[in-house]
Steps between C-alpha positions, in 0.01 A plus 500: 500500500619848379362798682291681237527871516839502696652835378862374544433184296332686224775754467755224477297329233485819294863506502527220271330714231773770585768232455401316191340771281840610405512203265198621317630846451879441452495166318186476306410861435774760515869414493541139376280543179753780401797288597364203307451716188851652526668157550298243305386702193707407181366711235181722402281393215244785382531648846442167682775379742600141439671243713679176393408215722516104442568550136195729441452879474232632728350831548660617828177583688331168379797292628485642848118468496532134402759453785265654752223276366721186573553620847134540574428149337751347762339701777154368410629136495680500835310741722172324544649190637756699714222690660312186570803370678533842688149486626521128590834548702441878592827582338394828309788692662766248394373515126493879533858512604617252225344697219617826642860388512480340154372819352737732672802286413388485126459881500853549629616243240382724220812708569681239278238522216741657243777249592307178467323341198164647434328170613664517833380864538151415411495208749588739773219725383262207509617395846450847625134505374453147661645630834294818488161356406554175697559704829210726440235220496611389849526870609155574376354188682573666835264804423181321620689361791636828641223750409137504571269492199416873546872580502583311181477791259695741718778247591548395141521860387758562779707217377491614134575866610796375696617310199466791263688738725779257600561424135512860402769573762723218375447606136586866572815366661585292193430789278737731687757223494473478127514872448827495692631216291288319227726194533365441848155391351545131565552576871131598508416129485736426787330766713157379413594146628644651815193720557259217447661244728608754745159675586324159478659423832256744658206281388669175567578602867122573573327237306458185715633170413255213424309337790350193346702183496419201288658146505404429144807395294381611161464882501460493125202277528351685767562838325312354201205394731493844644478660167206285391327583831534867426392453147180313605402781742586766253261358244217552752562882518327672210634846589858379533503308183346795310726736637809286426392467135472879462832547684659251257381701188586849610843380650606415139488882442622633841812281531597526128488885539736484789747279319501679163441869586863596477561313171194692353645832606843400377373401145188707438563848655712758310782592731757777440795266560606164633607664824178696545309182420657294783456770766159595384378132520628469859331821579170366364548185704539713811192693423301184463634353846426819685159548357419124543559550885232776497271288277500197732378721799240682292360191365491336843305808617275469190431128578390587859229722356375309180657140541788301367335380179377848394845632556656244278248555237602866507865404473438277208316769322789744551740235355279479183557879470873471548537239237318716248711809591822301472439411141520873396777648711848563367652801700661488849247721658226259389702219649528680835142586516405139419742383768310696761176334410657150475650555842174601664313194352772249537545569875136484562424183296791296639412588862126447455539177317705339783266618778187419317604136458602482876153638595320242286692191653308276729626476860793270469861447594573368161578856366803402312319236281216747446746768404679270258188513282507873500867494413469243237206698331729812504801312351293329233350836412859642464609200283217551265529879516882501421455234226231689317688829548834352374320323214335812375818692527693238322250498211354856514603781737510597863205741469273218373622295807399773734163514343448145538518541894182701484312170426622351830388807694165518333418133554630522865269791550210312377578189703513706818138601449426118545655484845229473764503754785438230768595145543305250701705369789702212390557184694833363420564135413746306738 
């Protein structure tokens, strides 16, 4: 049994946020989107960047969004059964390591993006996403095991803050490297893989190996049974079910914003030149990350005063305002100001969403299976969000797509009002 509240263990756990968050910043947000546009775009039609792929011409942003959606569909299909196996065999750490190394190697492989067929490059992008999000579900499942319920908000916020600050350090290093020589940009992906796998060793050294041993030969069958067991018990918890539904809806907006923010700034803001655009977009990403670290702690404090659900309702209300403002901005100064607000809300809502789910879980060791439902809800939200965003951009424009995200936050806000404040004590099936 893990020693809940152990400072050394909690510190080691938060270091995985420090390790893997560089993927979110360098690969999905800051540098790879610009690299992808520079390498893959074949021509522009009425200001839209187009990419030739499998005999069809795609809008560049739509193609990368569809690619991301495919990655998340894969995650949704494989993770639930793997988490069941992990809980049954107590092998969360092994799966965490596997997905970590898969993601880190795929990041480093993006160095060859301009030298390989586009399909191979996009496959590496998919594997990076699978590695990142696959490892996150096993990482998150440790939160209720290492921290006491009253510590969940603070520990979750600390993890996200570590991630924001660590990724900023690597991004700044990559920017300085590219200022010295723009041709060194692909090395950013190699550094990302090394950083991710390297700092993850701090976490791996402290998290204990599994203790439970089983003689069952079919781990796949037992994993499926474990998942059914968790699903039966989850259906009994009205608070957890209602929260998960609200989280699914507003995640469509949150994660889509994270994945398309740079593409929006690249296409919709009036920059002075291509050089200033690239530098300014990276600066705006740095602003978001630094403010997000502050936002995570402020919202953790707010939740200690007013509760988790009220804090999440406030965050969703702020997202509605952000979507409305984004439709009308066109100047760099507007984009910077909006980045400050986005960073504050994003840091808070990500941290609070994770800790709230951990708080609502019944007392159980099957945390990976329970967190797989949280993860699948998030990924399905991303799939729907990216598809709707890409579809509207393909047939309309990006500002209309941004406005569509408002609907997700508004519905998520209303659903949060339906989450009960208290839950009757749950007797788990066995």
